[in-house]
Backbone bond lengths (Angstrom), bond angles and torsions (degrees), N, CA, C in turn:
res aa  C-N    CA-C-N  psi(-1)  N-CA   C-N-CA  omega(-1)  CA-C   N-CA-C  phi
1 X - - - 1.413 - - 1.546 111.41 -
2 X 1.294 119.56 -42.52 1.411 119.92 -179.95 1.607 109.16 -68.35
3 X 1.294 118.99 -37.37 1.455 117.71 174.52 1.479 115.75 -65.49
4 X 1.404 112.65 -32.24 1.558 116.21 178.49 1.482 110.76 -68.71
5 X 1.384 114.43 -36.61 1.475 115.59 179.86 1.537 116.27 -69.92
6 X 1.377 115.48 -39.82 1.470 120.27 -179.42 1.517 105.78 -71.49
7 X 1.431 117.43 -38.55 1.502 116.60 -179.42 1.531 112.43 -66.25
8 X 1.382 117.44 -34.01 1.440 120.15 177.68 1.542 108.69 -60.76
9 X 1.337 116.70 -48.40 1.479 120.66 179.73 1.527 111.05 -55.17
10 X 1.295 111.31 -47.60 1.488 117.28 -178.77 1.515 112.02 -62.60
11 X 1.294 117.92 -44.96 1.518 119.30 179.98 1.538 112.30 -63.92
12 X 1.376 116.26 -38.56 1.476 117.28 -179.88 1.553 110.37 -72.29
13 X 1.247 117.04 -41.28 1.497 120.92 177.27 1.463 112.03 -63.15
14 X 1.368 118.21 -42.05 1.472 125.26 -178.08 1.540 106.62 -61.96
15 X 1.349 117.11 -45.90 1.488 119.95 -174.10 1.530 106.47 -65.02
16 X 1.301 121.76 -43.02 1.441 125.92 -178.74 1.522 112.79 -65.43
17 X 1.314 119.88 -39.59 1.446 126.89 -177.55 1.565 104.69 -71.31
18 X 1.327 117.13 -48.68 1.418 121.09 179.43 1.510 113.23 -54.17
19 X 1.241 114.16 -41.43 1.533 123.53 178.58 1.465 110.67 -67.51
20 X 1.285 115.30 -48.46 1.536 121.11 -179.83 1.492 115.10 -61.18
21 X 1.284 113.86 -45.28 1.509 123.44 -179.79 1.510 116.78 -93.27
22 X 1.364 114.99 -2.78 1.458 120.18 178.67 1.532 108.74 59.04
23 X 1.252 119.14 50.99 1.501 126.65 -179.51 1.585 108.42 -97.12
24 X 1.320 111.42 141.91 1.497 115.05 170.15 1.574 117.12 -90.52
25 X 1.343 112.72 -28.91 1.460 116.89 -178.32 1.594 109.81 -102.42
26 X 1.308 114.56 158.86 1.438 120.65 179.88 1.461 112.31 -62.41
27 X 1.373 118.80 138.64 1.427 119.83 179.97 1.483 111.77 -115.61
28 X 1.425 117.05 -10.39 1.456 120.38 -179.57 1.492 109.88 -111.78
29 X 1.359 113.49 131.22 1.485 116.36 -179.58 1.579 108.67 -126.56
30 X 1.222 118.45 155.98 1.433 121.06 168.19 1.539 106.66 -100.03
31 X 1.275 112.59 123.40 1.529 117.50 -166.58 1.547 107.66 -160.34
32 X 1.345 111.81 156.18 1.472 121.07 166.90 1.531 107.15 -58.23
33 X 1.350 120.48 156.93 1.417 120.91 170.74 1.505 111.17 -75.92
34 X 1.333 119.13 -32.39 1.393 125.31 179.87 1.521 112.05 -141.63
35 X 1.368 120.65 163.68 1.500 124.93 175.58 1.554 102.06 -88.69
36 X 1.317 113.39 175.81 1.472 117.75 176.27 1.363 115.26 -65.19
37 X 1.332 122.58 -24.76 1.501 126.70 177.15 1.509 110.84 -85.86
38 X 1.345 119.22 1.46 1.461 118.22 177.96 1.461 112.12 96.25
39 X 1.306 122.58 -10.15 1.516 123.72 -176.04 1.524 107.12 -84.99
40 X 1.367 113.50 163.69 1.402 124.76 175.87 1.517 110.79 -73.14
41 X 1.332 120.15 126.99 1.395 120.15 178.09 1.566 111.40 -55.89
42 X 1.330 115.38 140.74 1.482 119.43 -177.25 1.449 110.57 -57.60
43 X 1.344 120.92 -43.74 1.482 121.69 -173.81 1.588 111.91 -68.79
44 X 1.346 116.73 -11.83 1.395 122.25 -178.64 1.540 114.43 -98.01
45 X 1.348 115.21 -4.97 1.461 121.96 -176.38 1.525 108.40 -65.76
46 X 1.278 119.57 124.10 1.472 128.85 -176.40 1.563 112.13 53.05
47 X 1.333 110.04 42.57 1.536 117.02 177.69 1.524 109.05 -132.06
48 X 1.321 113.09 168.47 1.480 122.17 171.13 1.544 104.82 -91.39
49 X 1.300 121.79 115.91 1.444 119.41 -177.02 1.580 111.37 -110.85
50 X 1.315 114.37 131.50 1.377 123.17 170.79 1.471 111.97 -100.44
51 X 1.424 113.93 127.50 1.473 121.00 -176.23 1.445 113.66 -133.94
52 X 1.267 118.09 130.42 1.513 122.74 173.49 1.499 108.53 -66.44
53 X 1.254 117.09 117.98 1.564 124.81 176.76 1.555 114.15 -95.93
54 X 1.213 113.11 -39.16 1.444 117.24 -174.94 1.523 114.37 -162.29
55 X 1.357 118.91 159.36 1.498 117.73 177.54 1.548 103.96 -136.20
56 X 1.316 113.22 136.36 1.481 117.58 174.03 1.496 110.80 -136.19
57 X 1.361 115.30 152.59 1.460 121.20 -178.74 1.506 106.78 -78.42
58 X 1.398 113.76 136.76 1.410 122.89 178.26 1.574 106.92 -84.06
59 X 1.298 121.78 126.17 1.476 119.90 -174.64 1.487 110.56 -114.30
60 X 1.319 114.53 65.74 1.426 122.50 171.44 1.549 110.20 -107.01
61 X 1.308 120.61 162.70 1.412 123.47 176.56 1.471 109.07 -132.28
62 X 1.298 117.28 146.21 1.463 127.12 176.22 1.505 108.72 -91.76
63 X 1.272 120.83 144.08 1.477 124.92 174.98 1.498 105.23 -83.52
64 X 1.317 116.24 110.68 1.481 122.80 179.72 1.450 110.06 -103.25
65 X 1.295 123.27 10.85 1.443 126.43 -173.14 1.521 108.32 -74.85
66 X 1.250 123.33 120.26 1.440 126.61 177.73 1.570 106.72 -113.39
67 X 1.367 117.19 138.79 1.404 117.22 179.53 1.494 112.15 -93.05
68 X 1.394 120.74 174.81 1.440 124.94 179.36 1.467 113.33 78.34
69 X 1.412 112.91 168.38 1.494 118.47 -179.90 1.490 110.55 -91.80
70 X 1.413 110.93 147.38 1.383 116.17 -175.49 1.446 112.31 -159.99
71 X 1.328 117.05 163.84 1.476 123.42 170.29 1.505 105.73 -131.06
72 X 1.314 115.04 121.54 1.497 114.57 -177.81 1.625 106.50 -141.47
73 X 1.286 111.26 156.95 1.413 121.34 173.75 1.470 110.84 -119.87
74 X 1.240 123.28 134.08 1.418 123.64 -177.11 1.432 111.36 -145.61
75 X 1.353 114.81 158.63 1.435 118.98 179.04 1.554 105.75 -83.22
76 X 1.418 110.63 147.79 1.457 117.92 173.96 1.493 110.32 -106.27
77 X 1.299 116.59 122.83 1.502 117.00 179.68 1.470 108.59 -136.78
78 X 1.347 117.37 173.20 1.450 118.94 171.88 1.510 111.97 -72.26
79 X 1.262 119.87 131.93 1.380 125.03 -176.95 1.532 108.09 -63.52
80 X 1.334 114.88 144.62 1.572 119.21 175.51 1.478 106.78 -68.35
81 X 1.325 112.67 151.95 1.488 123.20 -179.97 1.619 102.98 -104.03
82 X 1.274 112.89 127.00 1.432 119.84 178.14 1.527 110.54 -95.28
83 X 1.311 119.16 129.60 1.426 119.72 -174.91 1.493 111.67 -123.09
84 X 1.249 115.20 152.73 1.555 129.03 166.11 1.449 105.72 -102.20
85 X 1.340 115.70 127.72 1.400 122.13 175.69 1.567 107.85 -108.70
86 X 1.274 115.43 129.70 1.501 118.57 176.96 1.601 106.13 -95.89
87 X 1.221 114.70 112.49 1.511 123.77 -175.91 1.494 107.62 -109.56
88 X 1.289 119.36 124.28 1.438 124.68 172.03 1.460 109.14 -96.41
89 X 1.344 116.69 129.88 1.488 122.38 172.57 1.467 106.18 -104.40
90 X 1.340 120.35 110.59 1.387 125.80 -178.67 1.540 112.10 -108.50
91 X 1.291 118.95 133.76 1.391 121.97 174.33 1.547 109.99 -96.09
92 X 1.313 116.23 99.93 1.452 122.98 -171.59 1.489 113.87 -92.40
93 X 1.392 116.32 60.04 1.452 118.96 178.95 1.447 104.34 -109.21
94 X 1.390 116.64 142.00 1.443 121.35 -178.78 1.509 110.66 -123.16
95 X 1.361 110.77 173.20 1.500 118.68 175.16 1.510 114.87 60.18
96 X 1.309 112.94 -126.72 1.530 120.00 -176.49 1.539 110.05 -72.69
97 X 1.322 119.70 -10.51 1.448 123.12 -173.90 1.483 113.16 -87.75
98 X 1.409 113.81 -1.99 1.451 116.09 -172.66 1.548 113.20 -56.35
99 X 1.271 119.08 -49.64 1.414 125.35 -179.08 1.592 112.56 -57.42
100 X 1.421 112.09 -39.50 1.448 118.06 172.65 1.556 115.95 -61.32
101 X 1.272 113.55 -30.81 1.447 124.02 -179.39 1.559 107.84 -63.23
102 X 1.315 118.37 -34.86 1.445 120.07 -179.24 1.488 111.47 -66.70
103 X 1.395 118.22 -29.48 1.430 121.82 175.81 1.602 111.11 -64.41
104 X 1.331 113.06 -42.23 1.417 120.36 179.81 1.540 109.15 -67.83
105 X 1.338 120.49 -42.47 1.412 120.31 -179.37 1.507 111.52 -67.51
106 X 1.309 116.74 -38.33 1.505 121.58 175.76 1.496 113.97 -58.45
107 X 1.365 113.18 -47.15 1.411 121.45 -178.86 1.492 111.23 -70.71
108 X 1.252 120.54 -33.04 1.446 124.40 179.65 1.638 107.95 -67.44
109 X 1.282 115.16 -45.42 1.433 118.71 179.25 1.517 110.19 -64.51
110 X 1.401 116.02 -43.82 1.474 121.25 179.39 1.539 108.56 -60.89
111 X 1.381 121.02 -43.89 1.404 121.11 179.44 1.449 113.77 -59.03
112 X 1.394 119.03 -46.33 1.456 120.98 -177.21 1.595 108.64 -72.81
113 X 1.299 117.39 -28.36 1.478 119.80 174.28 1.525 110.45 -63.19
114 X 1.304 115.47 -42.12 1.527 120.11 179.79 1.460 110.63 -76.97
115 X 1.318 120.39 -26.79 1.508 122.39 -176.78 1.595 108.23 -128.75
116 X 1.290 116.08 70.04 1.499 117.06 -178.24 1.499 113.86 -78.83
117 X 1.357 119.03 -12.84 1.455 122.24 178.29 1.502 110.41 -124.49
118 X 1.245 116.29 133.58 1.514 123.77 175.80 1.457 109.05 -118.98
119 X 1.334 118.48 121.20 1.431 121.96 -179.12 1.544 104.38 -138.37
120 X 1.396 118.24 -171.83 1.450 121.32 -178.34 1.495 113.21 -75.25
121 X 1.326 117.19 -15.10 1.489 120.45 174.62 1.516 113.08 -70.33
122 X 1.360 113.45 -48.23 1.476 115.89 -179.30 1.478 115.42 -97.83
123 X 1.381 118.24 -6.35 1.467 121.85 173.00 1.516 106.38 -139.99
124 X 1.356 117.77 79.26 1.458 121.03 -176.54 1.465 113.06 -63.36
125 X 1.272 120.96 -20.88 1.476 122.64 179.51 1.528 114.25 -85.43
126 X 1.405 118.14 1.60 1.405 121.44 176.01 1.528 112.68 -63.72
127 X 1.281 111.93 141.47 1.496 123.23 179.33 1.572 108.57 -48.24
128 X 1.299 113.63 128.22 1.549 119.88 -176.83 1.532 110.66 -59.73
129 X 1.255 123.79 -23.79 1.470 127.03 178.36 1.452 114.79 -72.14
130 X 1.356 115.13 -13.99 1.451 121.54 -178.11 1.570 107.33 -106.16
131 X 1.384 115.54 120.88 1.446 118.07 179.44 1.520 110.75 -76.91
132 X 1.412 116.12 -48.42 1.398 120.51 -178.00 1.566 108.81 -163.17
133 X 1.329 113.40 155.32 1.496 119.44 171.52 1.487 109.21 -119.82
134 X 1.378 122.29 133.51 1.373 124.68 -177.95 1.542 105.43 -122.30
135 X 1.373 118.03 125.32 1.441 124.88 -178.22 1.510 112.94 -102.27
136 X 1.287 113.44 134.20 1.545 118.80 173.29 1.536 104.43 -136.20
137 X 1.294 115.47 136.02 1.494 121.47 173.45 1.520 105.77 -67.97
138 X 1.306 118.26 136.13 1.423 125.31 169.58 1.596 110.16 -96.11
139 X 1.297 118.49 126.52 1.348 122.86 176.32 1.577 113.61 -80.65
140 X 1.218 122.26 123.31 1.405 124.45 177.28 1.560 107.83 -118.72
141 X 1.309 112.86 135.70 1.495 122.88 175.28 1.550 102.35 -72.95
142 X 1.404 113.40 164.36 1.474 118.31 -179.30 1.508 107.57 -61.32
143 X 1.345 117.57 -38.10 1.467 117.46 -175.90 1.611 109.68 -69.52
144 X 1.342 116.01 -40.12 1.399 116.51 175.19 1.497 115.32 -62.00
145 X 1.343 115.94 -43.82 1.424 121.83 171.76 1.502 116.05 -54.93
146 X 1.392 114.37 -45.94 1.465 118.90 176.58 1.520 110.15 -59.90
147 X 1.352 116.00 -47.15 1.479 120.66 178.83 1.546 110.80 -59.22
148 X 1.327 117.24 -45.04 1.456 117.96 179.64 1.487 114.32 -60.89
149 X 1.278 119.92 -46.77 1.437 123.46 176.40 1.490 112.40 -66.97
150 X 1.285 117.99 -28.23 1.452 122.47 179.64 1.533 107.94 -71.68
151 X 1.368 118.23 -42.33 1.364 121.47 179.62 1.582 111.15 -69.59
152 X 1.356 115.89 -31.62 1.434 120.53 -179.68 1.574 108.50 -71.58
153 X 1.289 114.28 -22.55 1.546 118.00 176.92 1.570 111.41 82.72
154 X 1.295 118.20 23.48 1.449 115.10 -178.96 1.504 109.75 -130.46
155 X 1.364 110.71 174.29 1.412 118.79 174.35 1.578 108.10 -81.65
156 X 1.232 115.05 150.42 1.450 121.03 -175.47 1.519 113.99 -69.50
157 X 1.322 116.65 133.00 1.542 121.99 170.11 1.482 104.91 -122.05
158 X 1.283 115.36 151.54 1.467 122.82 177.49 1.538 105.81 -52.18
159 X 1.381 115.15 130.25 1.494 116.95 -171.83 1.533 110.35 -154.30
160 X 1.164 114.47 162.78 1.552 123.24 167.78 1.477 108.91 -139.19
161 X 1.338 113.21 142.95 1.429 122.27 -178.53 1.516 109.85 -106.94
162 X 1.346 114.60 128.85 1.503 122.25 -179.32 1.515 108.66 -115.11
163 X 1.398 116.76 139.32 1.475 117.78 167.90 1.557 101.25 -97.42
164 X 1.246 116.13 126.99 1.517 125.56 174.09 1.523 108.17 -102.29
165 X 1.326 109.30 109.03 1.479 113.96 -174.67 1.578 113.20 -97.68
166 X 1.309 116.99 156.79 1.385 126.18 170.64 1.541 114.68 79.82
167 X 1.266 113.62 33.51 1.491 115.81 174.93 1.527 105.18 -92.32
168 X 1.346 117.17 116.16 1.415 123.25 -176.83 1.499 113.39 -99.65
169 X 1.361 117.19 133.37 1.383 120.97 171.07 1.486 108.11 -110.62
170 X 1.414 117.34 109.76 1.415 122.88 -178.99 1.504 110.01 -116.79
171 X 1.374 113.55 113.52 1.419 115.20 -178.08 1.602 114.84 -63.78
172 X 1.357 113.40 -25.57 1.441 118.97 173.09 1.572 110.03 77.88
173 X 1.260 119.61 7.40 1.493 122.96 -177.25 1.570 109.39 -81.13
174 X 1.272 113.78 123.79 1.543 116.35 174.24 1.441 106.36 -87.50
175 X 1.304 118.73 126.56 1.492 124.26 -173.30 1.474 110.99 -105.24
176 X 1.364 120.00 -18.89 1.492 122.75 -172.64 1.512 106.93 -172.93
177 X 1.383 113.71 178.96 1.419 120.75 174.33 1.448 106.53 -132.34
178 X 1.309 116.81 138.06 1.509 124.92 -174.28 1.523 108.27 -124.08
179 X 1.417 108.62 142.18 1.469 114.11 173.78 1.568 105.12 -116.02
180 X 1.355 111.89 131.62 1.375 119.95 -179.46 1.511 114.79 -114.14
181 X 1.322 119.93 122.89 1.483 119.81 178.68 1.456 104.72 -127.57
182 X 1.378 109.95 128.50 1.491 115.74 -179.83 1.519 105.41 -138.93
183 X 1.276 113.11 152.25 1.449 118.87 179.56 1.528 115.09 -102.94
184 X 1.307 114.59 153.51 1.509 112.59 179.67 1.455 106.29 -76.74
185 X 1.399 115.99 151.92 1.451 120.04 178.19 1.534 111.47 -65.08
186 X 1.337 111.57 146.89 1.482 118.26 177.14 1.558 110.32 -61.09
187 X 1.342 117.26 138.85 1.491 118.74 173.38 1.484 111.63 -62.43
188 X 1.231 119.66 142.27 1.454 123.06 174.54 1.534 109.16 -74.41
189 X 1.386 111.62 138.44 1.520 116.22 176.31 1.477 109.70 -89.49
190 X 1.241 116.81 134.33 1.489 122.26 179.40 1.537 103.98 -104.27
191 X 1.268 114.35 141.50 1.452 118.30 178.99 1.342 118.33 166.41
């Protein structure tokens, strides 16, 4: 599921950048920011790289309270876990291409600003297990940015960090069956 979410973002961004810059070859790759030895991955050289930086659990709750009396039977299963993926978009251009990289960074930010939500209506090829992906830019201070690139073990490239919300991991395992019986609330007496 995580791979499908990041791959969907990469495909949509790649299509937009290829159209904007009239490119024939793919410009966006899903890649580590650095290799184990600290070097830039070969597939990311002169590319826009999407990298998974962190995962956190989304802690929201849905209101499942229904009114009135009823009798229902339902499957009991493990609840899906909703995740936030932190995805770094790095523009891995070097040397004389540095100024060119700013065009790709600007267009990447503009694309995700125009399209902050991906769902089946605007991305019909999206994996059926994903309902939607919502992107928000994460603001990092210079210190946080320095710490992040230090932890990643690489040299800094122009980049932007996005939080991708609402990625659900649902094991789909039915563990039991439950019967729910509830009664309608008593009508209030006026008088």
